[in-house]
C-alpha positions in Angstrom: -15.2 -69.7 -119.9 -14.0 -70.3 -116.3 -16.2 -67.7 -114.6 -19.7 -67.9 -116.1 -22.1 -70.0 -118.1 -21.0 -70.6 -121.7 -22.8 -72.0 -124.8 -20.1 -74.6 -125.2 -20.2 -75.6 -121.5 -24.0 -76.1 -121.9 -23.5 -78.3 -124.9 -20.8 -80.5 -123.3 -22.9 -80.9 -120.1 -26.0 -81.8 -122.1 -24.0 -84.4 -124.0 -22.8 -85.9 -120.8 -26.3 -85.9 -119.3 -27.7 -87.6 -122.4 -25.0 -90.3 -122.3 -25.5 -90.8 -118.5 -29.3 -91.2 -118.8 -28.9 -94.0 -121.3 -27.4 -96.2 -118.5 -28.8 -94.5 -115.4 -32.1 -92.7 -116.2 -32.3 -91.4 -112.7 -29.3 -89.1 -113.3 -30.5 -85.5 -112.4 -27.7 -83.4 -113.9 -24.2 -83.4 -115.5 -21.5 -81.0 -114.4 -18.3 -80.1 -116.4 -15.3 -78.4 -114.9 -14.4 -75.4 -116.9 -10.7 -76.3 -116.7 -11.5 -79.3 -118.9 -12.7 -77.2 -121.8 -9.6 -76.1 -123.7 -10.7 -74.6 -127.0 -13.8 -73.0 -128.6 -15.8 -74.5 -131.4 -16.2 -72.2 -134.4 -19.5 -71.9 -136.4 -19.7 -74.4 -139.3 -18.7 -78.0 -139.8 -17.0 -79.6 -136.9 -14.3 -82.3 -137.2 -13.2 -85.0 -134.8 -10.0 -83.0 -134.4 -11.9 -80.0 -133.3 -13.7 -82.0 -130.6 -10.4 -83.5 -129.3 -8.9 -80.0 -129.1 -11.9 -79.0 -127.0 -11.5 -82.0 -124.6 -8.0 -83.4 -125.1 -7.6 -85.4 -121.9 -9.6 -88.5 -122.7 -11.7 -88.3 -119.5 -14.5 -90.8 -119.1 -18.0 -90.3 -118.0 -18.5 -91.1 -114.3 -21.7 -91.4 -112.3 -21.5 -90.3 -108.6 -24.1 -90.8 -105.9 -24.0 -87.7 -103.6 -26.2 -86.2 -101.0 -27.9 -82.9 -101.7 -25.7 -81.4 -99.0 -22.6 -82.7 -100.8 -23.9 -81.3 -104.1 -24.6 -77.9 -102.5 -21.1 -77.9 -101.0 -19.7 -78.8 -104.4 -21.2 -75.7 -105.9 -19.8 -73.6 -103.1 -16.4 -74.9 -104.0 -17.1 -74.2 -107.7 -18.0 -70.6 -106.8 -15.3 -69.9 -104.3 -13.4 -67.5 -106.6 -16.4 -66.0 -108.5 -16.5 -63.7 -110.3 -12.8 -64.5 -110.9 -11.8 -67.4 -113.2 -11.4 -70.9 -111.8 -10.9 -74.2 -113.5 -13.3 -75.7 -110.9 -16.1 -73.5 -112.0 -18.9 -75.9 -113.1 -20.9 -75.8 -116.3 -24.3 -77.5 -115.8 -26.8 -79.4 -118.0 -30.2 -78.3 -119.1 -32.9 -78.3 -116.3 -30.5 -77.0 -113.7 -31.1 -73.5 -112.2 -28.3 -72.2 -110.0 -28.6 -68.8 -108.3 -25.7 -67.4 -106.4 -24.2 -64.2 -105.0 -20.5 -63.7 -105.6 -20.5 -60.7 -103.3 -21.1 -63.0 -100.3 -18.3 -64.7 -98.4 -16.8 -67.9 -100.0 -18.8 -70.9 -98.8 -22.0 -68.9 -98.5 -22.7 -68.0 -102.1 -25.3 -70.5 -103.2 -28.7 -68.9 -102.9 -30.7 -71.8 -104.6 -30.0 -74.9 -106.6 -33.0 -76.5 -108.4 -33.4 -79.2 -111.0 -36.2 -80.2 -113.3 -37.9 -83.3 -112.0 -41.4 -84.7 -112.7 -42.3 -81.7 -114.8 -41.4 -79.0 -112.3 -38.3 -77.3 -110.8 -37.5 -78.8 -107.4 -35.0 -77.5 -104.9 -32.1 -79.8 -104.1 -32.9 -81.5 -100.8 -29.8 -81.8 -98.6 -31.1 -85.0 -97.1 -31.7 -86.9 -100.4 -29.2 -88.8 -102.4 -28.8 -88.0 -106.1 -27.0 -89.5 -109.1 -25.0 -86.9 -111.0 -22.7 -87.3 -114.0 -19.3 -85.7 -114.6 -15.9 -86.7 -116.0 -13.6 -89.0 -114.0 -11.0 -86.2 -113.3 -13.6 -84.0 -111.6 -15.3 -87.0 -109.9 -11.9 -88.0 -108.3 -11.4 -84.5 -106.9 -9.8 -82.7 -109.7 -9.8 -78.8 -109.9 -10.3 -78.6 -106.1 -13.5 -80.7 -105.9 -12.7 -82.5 -102.7 -16.3 -83.3 -101.8 -16.7 -85.2 -105.0 -13.3 -86.8 -104.5 -14.4 -88.1 -101.1 -17.6 -89.6 -102.6 -15.4 -91.2 -105.3 -13.0 -92.6 -102.7 -16.0 -93.9 -100.8 -16.9 -96.1 -103.7 -20.0 -94.2 -104.8 -18.8 -94.0 -108.4 -19.4 -95.9 -111.6 -17.3 -95.2 -114.7 -19.4 -95.6 -117.8 -19.5 -94.9 -121.5 -17.0 -93.4 -123.9 -14.4 -90.6 -123.4 -15.7 -87.0 -123.2 -15.0 -86.0 -126.8 -16.7 -89.2 -128.1 -19.9 -88.3 -126.1 -19.9 -84.9 -127.5 -19.4 -86.3 -131.0 -22.2 -88.7 -130.7 -24.6 -86.1 -129.3 -23.8 -83.7 -132.1 -24.1 -86.4 -134.8 -27.4 -87.6 -133.5 -28.8 -84.0 -133.8 -27.1 -83.2 -137.1 -27.1 -79.5 -136.3 -26.7 -77.9 -132.9 -27.3 -74.3 -131.9 -26.4 -73.4 -128.3 -26.3 -70.1 -126.4 -26.2 -68.9 -122.8 -29.7 -69.3 -121.5 -29.6 -68.4 -117.8 -28.8 -71.8 -116.2 -26.7 -69.8 -113.7 -27.4 -66.4 -112.3 -25.1 -64.2 -110.2 -27.2 -61.8 -108.1 -24.1 -59.6 -107.7 -23.9 -59.2 -111.5 -27.5 -58.9 -112.5 -30.9 -57.3 -111.7 -32.5 -60.4 -110.1 -32.7 -60.2 -106.3 -32.7 -62.8 -103.6 -36.3 -61.7 -102.9 -37.2 -62.4 -106.5 -35.8 -65.9 -106.2 -37.7 -66.5 -103.0 -41.0 -65.3 -104.5 -40.5 -67.5 -107.6 -39.9 -70.5 -105.3 -43.1 -69.9 -103.4 -45.0 -69.6 -106.7 -43.6 -72.9 -108.0 -44.4 -74.6 -104.7 -48.0 -73.3 -104.9 -48.4 -74.6 -108.4 -47.3 -78.2 -107.6 
């Protein structure tokens, strides 16, 4: 749970993104610290008690305005102990593609970070400012996320919506049934068959098709 993409992490992040985009449609992604996911959800009917057990802290959805450079640095922090477990490891919402290499030195592990925008995957631009969503604990610097904490302290935050488990409840109720699985939102080159050259070639192909 704290070292790789998980089905439940995907579900929680998607629920946060959905809630965030109701009030700020420009939100590009949601990130969930793995340390804030405390229990699994079993197959079958899900109760409110189950959801509170998953996210028992009552954290609220928070929007942050960060630069692309800050976002990239945030993921470097998240990956500092990969492939070891870390509560600061970030689960990401749909439309995000993170490629990293856990064999590289800490702070140099992000190979590429892209997000779906305007019908195509676009690399995060260090010079641009983006709106992202997370919980108020992570936004304020929890689980080691000092870069987000600095943006929060700088006043670039807006707390919106319900608590985390309520967002998850509403998202699941709206869909009646949910089926989630690991789908490759994050790829560790040190653990798989994808190479950095493959990533570069795919990026060129995407650029050519735009």
